[in-house]
C-alpha positions in Angstrom: 25.0 -26.6 -26.2 21.3 -27.5 -25.6 22.0 -28.3 -21.9 23.6 -24.9 -21.6 20.5 -23.2 -23.1 18.2 -25.0 -20.8 20.4 -24.1 -17.8 20.4 -20.4 -18.8 16.7 -20.5 -19.4 16.1 -22.0 -15.9 18.4 -19.3 -14.4 16.3 -16.6 -16.1 13.1 -18.1 -14.8 14.5 -18.2 -11.2 15.8 -14.7 -11.5 12.4 -13.4 -12.8 10.6 -15.2 -9.9 12.9 -13.6 -7.4 12.3 -10.2 -8.9 8.6 -10.7 -8.9 8.7 -11.8 -5.2 10.8 -8.8 -4.3 8.2 -6.6 -6.0 5.6 -8.0 -3.7 7.3 -7.6 -0.4 5.6 -6.4 2.8 7.0 -3.5 4.8 6.2 -2.6 8.4 6.6 1.0 9.5 5.4 3.5 12.0 4.5 6.7 10.2 2.7 10.0 10.6 -0.2 10.8 8.4 0.9 14.1 7.0 -1.6 14.7 4.2 -5.2 13.7 3.3 -5.4 15.9 0.1 -9.2 16.0 -0.3 -12.4 14.8 1.1 -13.1 11.1 0.9 -15.7 10.1 -1.7 -18.9 8.4 -0.3 -18.5 4.7 0.1 -21.9 3.8 -1.3 -21.1 5.1 -4.8 -18.3 2.6 -5.7 -15.4 0.7 -4.2 -12.2 2.6 -4.3 -8.7 3.1 -2.7 -7.6 6.5 -1.5 -3.9 7.6 -1.5 -2.6 9.5 1.5 0.9 10.9 2.3 2.9 9.6 5.3 6.3 10.4 6.8 8.1 7.4 8.4 9.1 7.8 12.0 12.1 5.8 13.1 13.7 2.7 11.6 15.8 2.4 8.4 13.2 4.5 6.4 13.1 7.4 9.0 11.8 10.6 7.5 11.0 9.1 4.1 7.7 10.0 2.5 5.4 7.2 1.5 2.3 7.3 -0.6 -0.2 4.8 0.8 -3.5 3.6 -0.7 -6.2 2.7 1.8 -9.4 0.8 0.8 -12.6 2.7 1.6 -11.1 5.0 4.2 -14.4 6.2 5.6 -15.0 2.8 7.1 -13.5 1.5 10.3 -10.9 -1.2 9.3 -12.7 -3.8 11.4 -15.9 -3.1 9.5 -14.5 -4.1 6.1 -16.4 -7.3 5.4 -16.5 -7.5 1.6 -14.2 -9.1 -0.9 -11.3 -7.0 0.4 -11.4 -8.4 3.9 -8.4 -10.6 3.3 -6.3 -7.6 2.1 -7.5 -4.9 4.6 -7.3 -5.1 8.4 -6.4 -3.3 11.6 -8.0 -1.5 14.5 -8.0 2.1 13.2 -11.4 3.7 13.4 -10.8 6.9 11.6 -8.1 8.6 9.5 -7.0 12.0 10.9 -4.1 14.1 9.5 -1.3 14.3 12.1 -2.0 10.9 13.7 0.7 8.2 14.0 -0.1 4.8 12.5 1.5 1.4 12.6 1.3 0.2 9.0 1.8 -3.1 7.2 2.3 -2.2 3.5 2.6 -4.2 0.4 4.5 -3.2 -2.7 3.1 -3.9 -6.1 -0.3 -2.4 -5.2 -1.7 -3.3 -8.6 -1.5 -7.0 -7.7 -4.0 -6.5 -4.9 -6.3 -3.7 -6.1 -7.3 -3.2 -9.7 -10.3 -0.9 -9.0 -10.7 2.9 -8.8 -8.0 4.8 -7.1 -8.4 8.4 -5.8 -4.8 9.7 -6.1 -4.6 13.5 -5.9 -0.8 13.3 -5.9 -0.7 11.8 -9.4 -0.8 15.2 -11.1 2.5 16.2 -9.4 4.2 12.9 -8.6 4.0 10.0 -10.9 7.4 8.5 -9.8 6.9 7.7 -6.1 5.7 4.2 -5.6 2.2 3.7 -4.2 1.9 1.1 -1.4 -1.2 -0.9 -0.5 -2.1 -0.8 3.2 -2.8 -4.3 4.4 -3.1 -3.3 8.1 -3.3 0.0 10.0 -3.4 0.4 13.7 -3.0 3.6 15.9 0.5 4.0 17.1 2.0 5.9 20.0 
């Protein structure tokens, strides 16, 4: 009986680990930036992430809407040199609505960023997951 309990306990630990890993997956998509809902705050006031709306172009998520948090969007991605350098990269120089981006996203945004988030979509959409952008490059 004790061996059975230990075995079941180990199965639960493995299952929980698999669920946690699944919750932290990365996702690569090409997507059009469809909405920057407000002006970016100044970068010198505080560190923050800003949520923008994208529509996926092609692939298995074609036409799906994604809400994506970008760290300090006023800065060129290559200029991010602070503590977030390991979690923010790419060659994008400026965010412009209508542009096409190649994105590397991470689920479970809260595991990467615990600071301030400017999310103008939160008032009308609390259910859609927010993704953390690890890397953003211009796409064609």
